[in-house]
N, C-alpha and C positions, 0 to 999 in steps of 0.2 A: 313402225319399228322404233324401239326406244334407243336412247343414246348409248347404253352399254352394248346392246346387240349390234348397233352400227359400229361401235368401237372394235368389237371382236371381229366383225367382218372386215373392217379396215386393216386390222392386225394381220389377218391371213393374207390379204392382198399385199400388204407391205412385206410380209415374209417371202412371198413368191417374187416380188419385184425388187426388193431392196438388197438381196444378198448376192446379186450377180457379180459385183466388183470383188466381194470377198472370195467367192468361189473361183473367179478368174485368177486372183492373186495367190491362191494356195499353191504349194510346191509338191504335195503328195501326188503320185500317179493314181489316176482313177481308171477303172476298167469295168467292163460289164461282166459280172460273175453270174453264176446260176441264181435263179430267183430264190432258191432256198436260203441264200445269205441274208435276207432281210427278215425272215420269219423268226418268231419267238424271241424277238429283240424289242427293246424299248428305245425309240429314237426321239431325241429332244430337239425342238426348234430353238433358235436363238430367243432369249427372253425379250419381251416387248413391254414398253411403258406407255401408258396413256394418262397423263396427269398424275394423279395419286394412285392409279391402279396399275398393278403389275400382272402380266399374263405369262404363264409358263405352260407350254403346249407340248404334248408328246403324241407319237403314233406307235401302235403296236400291231404288227401283222401276225396273224395266226391262222391255223387250219383247224377247224372243228373235227376231232377224230371220229365222232359219231356220224356226221353228215358229209365229211370231206369237203365242206364249203370253206373257201378262204374269206377271211374277214379282216377288217382293220378297225381298231379302237382308237378314236381320237379323244384325248383327254386334255382339258384346259383347267388350270388352277388360276383363279382370279383372287388377288389380294389387294386390299386397300389400306393396309396397316392396322386396321381394327378387326376386319373380318377376312376370312379365307374360305372360299367356296370352290368345290370341284364339280365340274360338269363333264360328262362323257357320253359319247354316242358311238355305235358300231355300224359299219356299212359293209355290204358285200363288195369284194374286189376280185379281179382276176389279175394275177401277177404272172408275167411272162418275162423273158429276157428283154431288157431295156424298157419295158412298159408296165405301168400299173394302171389298170382300168377300174376306176371307181364306178361300179355299175349302178349304184343307188346312192342318194344323198341321205344324210342324217342330221338331225338338229335336236338339241336338248338344252334346257335351261334350268338352273338351280337358282332359287331366290332366297334372300334373307332380308326381308323388308324391302327397302328401296335399292338394294344391292343385288342385281341379277348377274349371273355368270352363264354365258351361252357358248356352246360349241356348235359349229356348223361344218359339215363336210359335204362338199358339192360333188355331183356327178361330174365325171370328166376323165381325161387320160393324161397321165404324167409320164415323162421319161425319167429313168433313174440310172445311177451307177454307184458302185461301192468303191471306197478306197481299197488299195491293195491289202491293208491290214484289217479291213472289215470294220473299222471304227467310225467311219463317216459315210453318210448316205447323201448323195446329191439328187435332189428332185428338180425337174424342170418342166415348164409348161410354156408353150409358144406364146409370146407376147408378155410373159411375166418374169422371165429370167430364171435364175437358179437359186435354190435354197439349200444350205448345207445343214444337215441334221447330224447330231452326235450320238453315238451309241452310249447309253447310260446303264444298260443292264440287259440281262438275258432272262427269259422266262422258260419254264418247261412247257412242253406241248400240252394243249388243252385235253382234258379228260373226256 
């Protein structure tokens, strides 16, 4: 495993583990709303920095209208000041009230010379809740704490 891939994996672990205090300190009421509240939305993780590299990561949950399969697209933008790469991967998910089950993992790497950008989505189950105004999504995983994602946009349903 190269250093950049390890850095991205560490970033995801930090996102899950490091935001617990922020989520506990927030004042907005959170509730469990219908699973449809997270679909066709782009959710942004807090930005992460590793030396000179900045990572911006988003999730987009959607339902393929042809197959009715629910998916999540995980996209990472890696920037080192000179280069900017985008890496994205999609995984099957099952979304129910309170639970998102990532039923398969995905990994994808974009390279520009010695500058790789890797996105990894692991199999597993996360708990979730939405803020009352629907603009923040809390993800939790036992042993990793809570991460607060922010709504940055809405998309139309997949064709």
